[in-house]
C-alpha positions in Angstrom: 22.0 10.2 2.7 18.8 8.7 1.4 16.1 7.7 3.9 14.8 5.1 1.4 14.6 1.6 2.8 13.7 -1.7 1.2 13.3 -4.9 3.3 13.1 -8.4 1.9 11.0 -11.2 3.5 10.8 -14.6 1.8 7.3 -16.0 2.2 5.3 -19.1 1.3 6.1 -22.6 0.2 8.5 -21.6 -2.6 10.2 -18.7 -0.9 8.7 -15.7 -2.8 10.4 -12.4 -2.0 8.0 -9.9 -0.5 9.4 -6.4 -0.3 8.5 -3.6 2.0 9.6 -0.2 0.6 9.3 3.1 2.6 11.0 6.3 3.5 12.0 7.0 7.1 10.5 10.5 6.9 7.0 9.2 5.7 6.6 5.8 7.4 4.1 4.9 4.7 5.0 1.5 3.1 4.5 -0.1 -0.3 4.3 -3.8 0.0 5.4 -5.7 -3.2 4.2 -9.2 -3.9 2.7 -10.4 -0.5 2.7 -14.0 -1.7 1.7 -15.6 1.6 1.9 -15.1 5.4 0.0 -11.8 5.2 -0.2 -11.5 9.0 3.6 -12.0 9.3 4.1 -9.3 6.7 1.9 -7.0 8.8 4.0 -7.9 11.9 7.1 -6.8 10.0 5.4 -3.5 9.2 4.7 -3.0 12.9 8.3 -3.7 13.7 9.4 -1.2 11.2 6.8 1.3 12.5 5.4 1.8 9.0 1.8 1.9 7.8 1.0 -0.1 4.6 -0.4 2.3 2.0 -0.3 0.3 -1.2 0.2 -3.2 -2.5 2.2 -3.6 -5.8 1.9 -6.8 -7.7 4.5 -7.7 -10.3 2.2 -10.4 -11.7 -0.7 -12.5 -10.6 0.7 -16.0 -9.8 -0.6 -17.4 -6.6 2.8 -17.3 -4.8 2.8 -13.5 -5.2 -0.8 -12.7 -4.2 -2.1 -15.0 -1.4 -1.1 -12.7 1.4 -3.2 -9.8 0.0 -6.4 -11.0 1.8 -4.8 -10.8 5.3 -3.4 -7.4 4.7 -6.7 -6.1 3.3 -8.5 -7.4 6.3 -6.5 -5.1 8.6 -6.3 -2.2 6.1 -9.5 -2.4 4.0 -8.7 0.9 2.3 -5.3 -0.2 0.9 -5.0 0.0 -2.8 -3.8 -2.8 -5.1 -1.8 -2.0 -8.2 -1.1 -4.4 -11.0 -0.5 -4.4 -14.8 -3.4 -3.8 -17.0 -2.8 -7.0 -19.0 -2.9 -9.1 -15.9 -6.7 -8.9 -15.1 -7.6 -12.4 -16.4 -4.8 -14.1 -14.6 -5.6 -12.4 -11.3 -9.3 -13.2 -11.5 -8.9 -16.9 -12.7 -7.7 -19.4 -10.1 -6.9 -21.9 -12.8 -4.7 -19.5 -14.7 -3.0 -18.0 -11.6 -2.3 -21.6 -10.5 -3.8 -21.1 -7.0 -6.4 -23.9 -7.8 -3.6 -26.3 -8.6 -2.0 -25.6 -5.2 -5.0 -26.3 -3.1 -6.4 -22.8 -2.5 -8.4 -21.2 -5.3 -8.0 -17.5 -5.0 -8.7 -14.5 -7.2 -8.7 -10.7 -6.8 -9.1 -7.5 -8.7 -6.7 -4.6 -8.7 -7.9 -1.2 -7.7 -5.7 0.4 -10.3 -4.5 -1.1 -13.6 -1.0 0.2 -14.5 0.2 1.0 -18.0 3.7 0.6 -19.4 5.9 3.7 -18.6 3.3 5.1 -16.2 4.8 7.0 -13.3 3.3 7.1 -9.8 4.4 8.3 -6.4 3.4 6.4 -3.2 4.8 6.9 0.3 7.1 9.6 -1.0 8.7 7.2 -3.5 8.6 7.7 -7.2 8.1 4.7 -9.4 8.1 4.0 -13.1 6.1 1.0 -14.4 7.9 -1.2 -16.9 5.7 -3.7 -18.7 7.8 -6.9 -19.2 5.6 -9.6 -20.8 7.0 -13.1 -20.9 6.7 -14.8 -17.5 3.1 -13.7 -17.8 1.5 -11.4 -20.3 0.9 -8.7 -17.7 4.2 -8.9 -15.8 5.5 -5.5 -14.7 8.6 -4.3 -12.9 8.8 -1.2 -10.7 11.7 1.1 -11.2 12.7 3.7 -8.6 15.2 5.7 -10.6 16.1 8.1 -7.8 17.0 5.1 -5.5 18.6 3.1 -8.3 16.3 0.2 -7.5 14.3 -2.2 -9.8 11.8 -4.7 -8.4 11.8 -7.2 -11.2 9.3 -9.9 -10.1 9.7 -13.1 -11.9 11.1 -11.5 -15.1 14.8 -11.2 -14.2 16.7 -13.2 -11.6 20.4 -13.5 -10.6 21.9 -15.0 -13.8 18.6 -16.4 -14.8 15.1 -15.4 -16.0 11.5 -16.4 -15.3 9.8 -19.5 -16.5 7.6 -19.3 -19.5 5.7 -22.6 -19.4 2.8 -21.3 -17.4 -0.4 -19.8 -18.9 0.3 -16.6 -20.9 4.1 -17.2 -20.7 6.2 -16.6 -23.8 10.0 -17.2 -24.1 10.7 -14.8 -26.9 8.7 -12.0 -25.1 10.6 -12.4 -21.8 14.0 -12.3 -23.6 12.9 -9.1 -25.5 11.6 -7.6 -22.3 14.9 -8.1 -20.5 17.0 -7.0 -23.4 15.0 -4.0 -24.6 13.5 -2.7 -21.4 15.7 -3.7 -18.5 19.2 -3.9 -19.9 18.9 -0.3 -20.9 18.8 0.8 -17.3 22.0 2.0 -15.6 24.4 -0.8 -14.8 24.5 -0.1 -11.1 20.8 -0.4 -10.7 20.0 -2.9 -7.9 17.7 -5.6 -9.0 15.4 -7.2 -6.4 13.8 -10.3 -7.9 10.8 -12.4 -7.0 12.9 -15.3 -5.8 16.5 -15.6 -4.8 19.3 -13.1 -4.3 19.7 -9.5 -5.3 21.7 -8.6 -8.4 22.5 -5.6 -10.6 21.7 -4.7 -14.2 25.5 -4.6 -15.0 26.0 -8.1 -13.6 23.2 -9.5 -15.6 24.3 -7.9 -18.8 27.6 -9.7 -18.3 26.5 -13.1 -17.0 22.8 -13.6 -17.7 22.0 -16.2 -20.4 19.8 -13.7 -22.0 22.8 -11.5 -22.8 24.3 -14.4 -24.7 21.2 -15.7 -26.4 21.3 -15.4 -30.2 17.9 -16.8 -31.1 
């Protein structure tokens, strides 16, 4: 039986899903998209008895990054991973929308990730999948061994991410989902940036992208 664990914590004013991923044997956690309430996320880590080792960002919108500061304050050596095409958005409060929501915020990733890059953190192996569309630098994290995809705001339960924000592109997000995500095994569990979990198989059957003929 796998000792892999993934915990979901909705945070912030629009309920962004923050995920804590870890193995029981390692107790080293990956925090994905700490969008707010960084101190609460740290409290969850203490409850789970895990030590944050890395922060993965699926993209740079404010509701996925505002909790980074609190986590870094307690763990200054923690490394931040983000897509290589997301630099401008992360560093520009106007583009990442934080300025529009009353708290101008920017950051730089410690490591810029490339499409199809593989990495291992906390004993968990991940594949990076670049999925432009919601933003140009949006990425998903695929843990094949665990049959888990963290999809950010690219793929939702029977829906897909908005494309009317800076660097968004509807045709790109449709292509990303069809060509890069729908090729994954159907029983892959999808953990999105907002809302409920789904599977690749369910989305291939019921997501509007699967029916889109444009």
